[in-house]
C-alpha positions as CSV (number, residue, x, y, z in Angstrom):
1,M,0.0,0.0,0.0
2,V,1.4,3.4,-0.8
3,E,0.5,6.8,0.6
4,H,-0.7,9.6,-1.6
5,S,1.5,12.6,-2.2
6,S,0.8,15.9,-4.0
7,D,3.0,14.7,-6.9
8,A,1.7,12.5,-9.7
9,P,3.0,8.9,-9.5
10,S,6.0,8.2,-11.8
11,G,4.8,7.0,-15.2
12,G,1.2,7.6,-14.3
13,T,-1.5,9.9,-15.7
14,R,-2.8,12.7,-13.6
15,R,-6.0,14.6,-14.2
16,P,-5.5,18.3,-14.8
17,T,-6.2,19.6,-11.3
18,S,-4.1,21.9,-9.1
19,H,-2.5,20.6,-5.9
20,S,-4.8,22.9,-3.9
21,E,-7.9,21.3,-5.4
22,G,-6.9,17.7,-4.7
23,D,-7.3,15.7,-1.5
24,A,-6.2,12.3,-0.2
25,T,-8.7,10.5,-2.4
26,G,-7.2,11.8,-5.6
27,A,-10.4,13.6,-6.6
28,P,-10.3,17.4,-7.2
29,G,-11.9,19.7,-4.7
30,D,-14.5,20.9,-7.1
31,I,-15.9,17.6,-8.2
32,A,-18.6,19.2,-10.3
33,T,-16.0,20.4,-12.8
34,M,-14.9,16.8,-13.6
35,S,-16.1,15.3,-16.8
36,V,-18.4,12.3,-16.9
37,T,-15.4,10.1,-18.1
38,E,-13.2,11.4,-15.2
39,L,-16.0,10.7,-12.7
40,R,-16.5,7.2,-13.9
41,G,-12.7,6.6,-14.1
42,W,-12.3,7.8,-10.5
43,L,-15.1,5.5,-9.3
44,K,-13.7,2.6,-11.2
45,D,-10.3,3.2,-9.6
46,H,-12.0,3.0,-6.2
47,G,-13.8,-0.3,-6.9
48,V,-17.2,1.0,-8.1
49,T,-18.6,-0.5,-11.3
50,G,-21.9,-0.3,-13.1
51,T,-21.9,3.4,-13.6
52,S,-22.6,3.5,-17.4
53,G,-26.2,4.5,-17.0
54,M,-25.7,7.1,-14.2
55,R,-26.2,10.7,-14.9
56,K,-23.5,13.3,-14.0
57,A,-25.4,14.5,-11.0
58,E,-25.5,10.9,-9.6
59,L,-21.9,10.4,-10.4
60,V,-20.9,13.6,-8.6
61,S,-23.1,12.6,-5.6
62,T,-21.4,9.2,-5.4
63,V,-17.9,10.6,-5.5
64,K,-18.7,13.2,-2.8
65,T,-20.2,10.5,-0.6
66,M,-17.1,8.3,-1.0
67,R,-14.8,11.2,-0.3
68,S,-16.7,12.0,2.8
69,D,-16.6,8.4,4.0
70,Q,-12.9,8.1,3.3
71,A,-12.0,11.4,5.0
72,T,-13.7,10.3,8.2
73,T,-11.9,6.9,8.2
74,T,-8.8,7.0,10.4
75,G,-5.8,4.8,10.6
76,S,-6.3,3.3,7.1
77,S,-4.8,4.0,3.8
78,I,-6.8,4.7,0.8
79,P,-6.3,2.3,-2.1
80,T,-4.8,3.9,-5.2
81,G,-4.9,1.1,-7.7
82,K,-1.1,1.6,-8.2
83,K,1.5,-1.0,-7.7
84,S,3.4,-0.7,-4.5
85,T,7.0,0.6,-4.8
86,A,8.0,-0.9,-1.4
87,G,10.8,-3.5,-1.3
88,G,13.3,-1.7,-3.4
89,T,13.6,-0.6,-7.0
90,A,13.6,-3.2,-9.7
91,T,16.2,-3.0,-12.4
92,A,14.6,-2.4,-15.7
93,P,15.8,-4.6,-18.6
94,T,17.9,-2.8,-21.1
95,A,17.5,-2.9,-24.8
96,K,21.3,-2.7,-25.5
97,K,22.7,-5.4,-27.6
98,S,25.6,-7.5,-26.3
99,T,29.0,-6.4,-27.6
100,T,30.8,-9.6,-26.7
101,H,30.1,-11.4,-29.9
102,A,32.9,-11.8,-32.5
103,K,32.8,-9.8,-35.7
104,T,32.5,-12.1,-38.7
105,G,32.6,-9.6,-41.5
106,S,30.4,-6.8,-42.8
107,H,28.2,-9.1,-44.8
108,A,27.3,-11.2,-41.7
109,G,26.6,-8.0,-39.7
110,T,24.3,-6.6,-42.4
111,S,22.4,-9.9,-42.6
112,S,22.0,-10.1,-38.9
113,H,20.5,-6.5,-38.7
114,T,18.2,-7.3,-41.6
115,E,16.9,-10.4,-39.9
116,I,16.4,-8.4,-36.6
117,D,14.5,-5.7,-38.5
118,S,12.3,-8.2,-40.3
119,T,11.5,-10.0,-37.0
120,R,10.6,-6.6,-35.3
121,S,8.4,-5.7,-38.3
122,T,6.6,-9.0,-38.2
123,A,6.1,-8.7,-34.4
124,G,4.8,-5.2,-34.7
125,R,2.2,-6.3,-37.3
126,T,1.2,-9.2,-35.1
127,E,0.8,-7.1,-32.0
128,Q,-1.2,-4.5,-33.9
129,R,-3.5,-7.1,-35.4
130,S,-3.9,-8.7,-31.9
131,R,-4.9,-5.3,-30.4
132,V,-7.5,-4.7,-33.2
133,D,-8.9,-8.2,-32.6
134,E,-9.1,-7.5,-28.8
135,I,-11.0,-4.3,-29.5
136,A,-13.4,-6.2,-31.8
137,V,-14.0,-8.8,-29.1
138,S,-14.6,-6.1,-26.4
139,G,-17.5,-4.8,-28.6
140,Q,-19.3,-8.1,-29.0
141,A,-22.8,-8.6,-27.8
142,I,-23.3,-9.4,-24.1
143,E,-26.2,-11.3,-22.5
144,H,-29.3,-9.2,-21.8
145,E,-27.7,-6.0,-23.3
146,D,-29.7,-3.0,-24.4
147,I,-29.0,-0.3,-27.0
148,I,-27.2,1.8,-24.4
149,D,-24.8,-1.0,-23.7
150,V,-24.1,-1.3,-27.4
151,L,-23.4,2.4,-27.8
152,L,-21.2,2.6,-24.7
153,A,-19.2,-0.4,-26.0
154,H,-18.8,1.5,-29.3
155,H,-17.5,4.6,-27.4
156,E,-14.7,2.5,-25.8
157,Q,-13.8,0.8,-29.1
158,I,-13.6,4.1,-30.9
159,K,-11.3,5.6,-28.3
160,A,-9.1,2.5,-28.5
161,L,-9.0,2.6,-32.3
162,F,-8.1,6.3,-32.4
163,A,-5.1,5.4,-30.2
164,L,-4.1,2.5,-32.4
165,V,-4.3,4.5,-35.6
166,G,-2.2,7.2,-34.0
167,K,0.6,4.8,-33.0
168,A,0.4,2.5,-36.1
169,G,3.3,2.3,-38.5
170,A,2.8,2.7,-42.3
171,T,2.3,-1.0,-42.8
172,H,-0.9,-1.4,-40.8
173,R,-2.2,2.1,-40.3
174,Q,-4.6,1.8,-43.3
175,E,-6.2,-1.3,-42.0
176,T,-6.7,0.1,-38.5
177,F,-8.1,3.4,-40.0
178,Q,-10.6,1.3,-42.0
179,Q,-11.8,-0.3,-38.7
180,L,-12.2,3.1,-37.2
181,T,-14.0,4.6,-40.2
182,R,-16.4,1.6,-40.2
183,L,-17.2,1.8,-36.5
184,I,-17.8,5.5,-36.4
185,A,-20.1,5.3,-39.4
186,I,-22.1,2.4,-37.9
187,H,-22.3,4.0,-34.5
188,E,-23.5,7.4,-35.7
189,T,-26.1,5.8,-38.0
190,I,-27.5,3.7,-35.2
191,E,-27.8,6.7,-33.0
192,Q,-29.5,8.8,-35.6
193,Q,-31.9,6.1,-36.7
194,L,-32.8,4.5,-33.4
195,V,-31.7,6.5,-30.3
196,H,-31.8,10.2,-31.1
197,P,-35.5,10.2,-32.2
198,M,-36.5,8.6,-28.8
199,A,-34.4,11.1,-26.9
200,Q,-35.9,14.0,-28.9
201,R,-39.3,12.9,-27.8
202,R,-38.6,11.8,-24.2
203,L,-35.8,14.1,-22.8
204,P,-36.2,17.5,-21.3
205,D,-35.2,20.0,-24.0
206,G,-34.9,17.0,-26.3
207,P,-35.2,18.8,-29.6
208,D,-32.5,21.3,-28.8
209,L,-30.2,18.7,-27.3
210,I,-30.5,16.3,-30.2
211,E,-30.1,19.1,-32.8
212,S,-26.7,19.8,-31.2
213,R,-25.6,16.1,-31.2
214,V,-26.7,15.6,-34.8
215,Q,-24.8,18.7,-35.9
216,E,-21.7,17.3,-34.2
217,E,-22.1,13.9,-35.9
218,E,-22.6,15.5,-39.3
219,Q,-19.4,17.5,-38.8
220,A,-17.5,14.3,-37.7
221,T,-18.7,12.5,-40.8
222,E,-17.5,15.3,-43.0
223,D,-14.1,15.4,-41.3
224,L,-13.8,11.6,-41.4
225,S,-14.7,11.6,-45.1
226,E,-12.0,14.2,-45.8
227,L,-9.5,12.0,-43.9
228,Y,-10.6,9.0,-46.0
229,E,-10.0,11.0,-49.2
230,M,-6.7,12.4,-47.9
231,G,-5.2,9.0,-47.1
232,V,-3.2,7.8,-44.2
233,D,0.1,8.9,-45.9
234,H,-0.9,12.5,-46.2
235,P,1.4,14.9,-44.2
236,E,-1.6,16.4,-42.4
237,F,-3.3,13.1,-41.6
238,E,-2.0,12.8,-38.0
239,T,-2.9,16.4,-37.1
240,R,-6.4,16.1,-38.6
241,L,-6.9,12.7,-37.0
242,A,-6.1,14.2,-33.5
243,E,-8.6,17.0,-34.1
244,L,-11.3,14.5,-35.0
245,R,-10.4,12.3,-32.0
246,D,-10.9,15.2,-29.6
247,A,-14.2,16.2,-31.1
248,V,-15.6,12.7,-31.2
249,I,-14.6,12.0,-27.5
250,E,-16.1,15.2,-26.3
251,H,-19.3,14.3,-28.3
252,A,-19.4,10.9,-26.7
253,E,-19.1,12.3,-23.2
254,L,-22.0,14.7,-23.8
255,E,-24.2,11.8,-25.0
256,E,-23.3,9.7,-22.0
257,D,-24.0,12.7,-19.7
258,E,-27.1,14.2,-21.2
259,E,-28.8,11.4,-23.2
260,F,-28.1,7.8,-22.3
261,G,-28.9,7.8,-18.6
262,Y,-32.2,9.6,-19.2
263,L,-33.2,7.1,-21.8
264,R,-32.6,4.2,-19.5
265,E,-35.0,5.8,-17.0
266,A,-37.6,6.8,-19.5
267,M,-37.8,3.8,-21.9
268,P,-39.0,0.3,-21.2
269,R,-36.2,-2.2,-20.8
270,E,-37.7,-4.5,-23.4
271,Q,-37.7,-1.8,-26.0
272,L,-34.1,-0.9,-25.4
273,A,-33.2,-4.5,-25.7
274,S,-35.0,-5.0,-29.0
275,L,-33.1,-2.0,-30.4
276,A,-29.8,-3.6,-29.3
277,S,-30.7,-6.7,-31.4
278,A,-31.4,-4.5,-34.5
279,A,-28.1,-2.6,-34.0
280,R,-26.1,-5.8,-33.8
281,A,-27.8,-7.1,-37.0
282,A,-26.8,-3.9,-38.7
283,E,-23.2,-4.3,-37.6
284,R,-22.9,-7.6,-39.3
285,I,-24.1,-6.1,-42.6
286,A,-21.0,-3.8,-42.8
287,P,-17.8,-5.7,-42.2
288,A,-14.5,-3.9,-42.4
289,S,-12.7,-4.4,-45.7
290,P,-10.5,-2.6,-48.2
291,T,-13.5,-2.2,-50.4
292,Q,-15.9,-0.9,-47.7
293,G,-15.9,2.6,-49.2
294,P,-16.2,6.0,-47.6
295,P,-18.2,6.6,-44.3
296,T,-21.3,7.7,-46.3
297,A,-21.4,4.4,-48.2
298,I,-21.1,2.4,-44.9
299,A,-23.9,4.6,-43.3
300,E,-26.2,3.9,-46.2
301,R,-25.8,0.1,-45.9
302,V,-26.4,0.3,-42.1
303,R,-29.6,2.4,-42.6
304,D,-30.9,-0.3,-45.0
305,A,-30.0,-3.0,-42.5
306,L,-31.8,-1.3,-39.7
307,S,-34.9,-0.8,-41.7
308,E,-34.9,-4.5,-42.6
309,A,-34.3,-5.5,-38.9
310,L,-37.1,-3.4,-37.6
311,R,-39.8,-4.7,-40.0
């Protein structure tokens, strides 16, 4: 068990809060300023799960309650989820090559380096493919899921794919970007065809709220289409991708905060579950492939599949 300090743990990620705002629980003083994702992340770090359908007000209340309980607890350390650094410092393995081998000529040295580079390239492609497969598995249907579960799984997959595309080398960036393009197109089409119309009718200020979300989605589709036409080798691709990533993640947080939780309260469970089945059927109609086409073409196929599934 480690004690908290005002400094961020080595190698860790710290949310953007000042030292004066934080306390021993790791949450900022003004909890209300935390985003939905930050609140859920804080609760998950402290052992609380099942928060996907909670509204921001409920998340804030839960964090405040836990902070209050932890502050009144004496003589106990607060778990951080970090590995203990007690017991000494481990020696990190080095990537330096041994210099004790005998030189056998320039040709042999060149051959050795070529083999090493080839092995690393193959390993990189295998690792990248493995991560893409893991992301796909994480988005598969779960028992008794509803449409909100499907969309929340999409959000996590999309974030992971953005990260993979950003880190991918030239060899497999195109394939990973195709996966991202496909999933965003599917996700937004499902929302626009199945979820936003319900929210528009059922939520407080639904028409204004959904108008903003749809505008954001239309802008994301336009930006994604431009990236598709630009190609992954374009010198501006990485910059434009990062801009799209930030916009899409902010959009997802707004949906989770202002739309999804309310729908779970307002709509019958059976109806939300039937929409999940239709969404999964539409996913199967649009598999990722080099010939999948631009986002608009994928969206058109998904709309047709949804219409068929809901008949």
